[in-house]
C-alpha positions as CSV (number, residue, x, y, z in Angstrom):
1,M,-53.3,21.8,-22.2
2,E,-50.7,22.4,-19.5
3,K,-47.3,24.2,-19.9
4,V,-44.5,21.9,-18.8
5,H,-41.4,24.1,-19.4
6,K,-41.0,27.8,-20.4
7,I,-38.3,28.2,-23.1
8,G,-39.5,30.8,-25.6
9,V,-37.9,29.4,-28.7
10,K,-38.1,31.8,-31.7
11,R,-39.6,30.0,-34.7
12,E,-38.5,30.4,-38.3
13,A,-40.9,29.8,-41.3
14,G,-40.6,26.5,-43.1
15,F,-39.5,24.4,-40.1
16,L,-41.4,21.9,-38.0
17,Y,-40.6,22.2,-34.3
18,F,-41.2,19.1,-32.0
19,V,-40.2,17.5,-28.7
20,D,-37.8,14.6,-29.5
21,K,-37.5,11.3,-27.7
22,H,-34.8,12.8,-25.3
23,G,-37.2,15.6,-24.2
24,D,-35.4,18.3,-26.1
25,I,-36.7,20.7,-28.7
26,S,-35.7,19.8,-32.3
27,R,-36.6,21.2,-35.7
28,T,-36.6,19.8,-39.2
29,L,-37.3,21.4,-42.6
30,M,-40.9,20.8,-43.7
31,A,-41.4,18.6,-46.7
32,R,-42.8,20.6,-49.6
33,G,-43.6,19.5,-53.2
34,G,-42.0,16.1,-53.2
35,K,-38.8,17.4,-51.5
36,K,-37.7,15.4,-48.4
37,S,-37.4,17.1,-45.0
38,G,-33.8,16.0,-44.2
39,K,-32.1,15.7,-40.9
40,S,-33.4,17.3,-37.7
41,S,-31.3,19.5,-35.4
42,K,-31.6,20.2,-31.7
43,I,-32.6,23.8,-30.9
44,A,-32.8,23.7,-27.1
45,K,-31.6,21.0,-24.6
46,V,-34.3,20.6,-22.0
47,G,-34.3,16.9,-21.1
48,I,-37.9,16.7,-19.8
49,N,-39.2,13.3,-18.6
50,K,-42.3,12.4,-20.7
51,E,-45.2,10.6,-19.0
52,K,-47.1,7.9,-20.8
53,G,-50.5,9.0,-22.2
54,F,-49.6,12.6,-22.9
55,L,-48.7,14.3,-26.2
56,Y,-45.8,16.8,-25.8
57,F,-45.5,19.7,-28.3
58,V,-44.0,23.1,-28.8
59,D,-46.8,25.7,-28.4
60,K,-47.2,29.0,-30.2
61,H,-45.1,30.8,-27.5
62,G,-42.2,28.5,-28.1
63,D,-42.7,26.6,-24.8
64,I,-43.2,22.9,-24.2
65,S,-46.8,22.0,-23.4
66,R,-48.6,18.7,-23.1
67,T,-52.2,17.4,-23.4
68,L,-53.9,14.1,-22.8
69,M,-53.8,11.8,-25.9
70,A,-57.1,11.1,-27.5
71,R,-57.7,7.3,-27.3
72,G,-60.6,5.4,-28.9
73,G,-62.2,8.2,-31.0
74,K,-65.3,7.7,-33.0
75,A,-66.5,4.3,-34.0
76,K,-66.0,3.6,-37.8
77,I,-69.3,3.6,-39.8
78,K,-69.7,0.5,-41.9
79,K,-70.7,0.9,-45.6
80,C,-74.0,-1.0,-45.2
81,D,-75.0,1.2,-42.3
82,K,-74.1,4.4,-44.1
83,K,-76.5,3.6,-47.0
84,K,-79.6,3.2,-44.8
């Protein structure tokens, strides 16, 4: 994990914070008990340029961080192999 930009956004409970397609920090109300989340709103205008192959997120300090995306993962186990 590497910090891309220090912002220090203060989080409120019940909201999901994310880096949108424009490289800014946005938030939306979390869906709970069948209720829909609604529209997202911009919290901080940063405008970072995202590189391909990285996952960008808002870390616990309210800053934008990135990590390499996991590709491939584990091979799926077939049902017949699982029984043996």
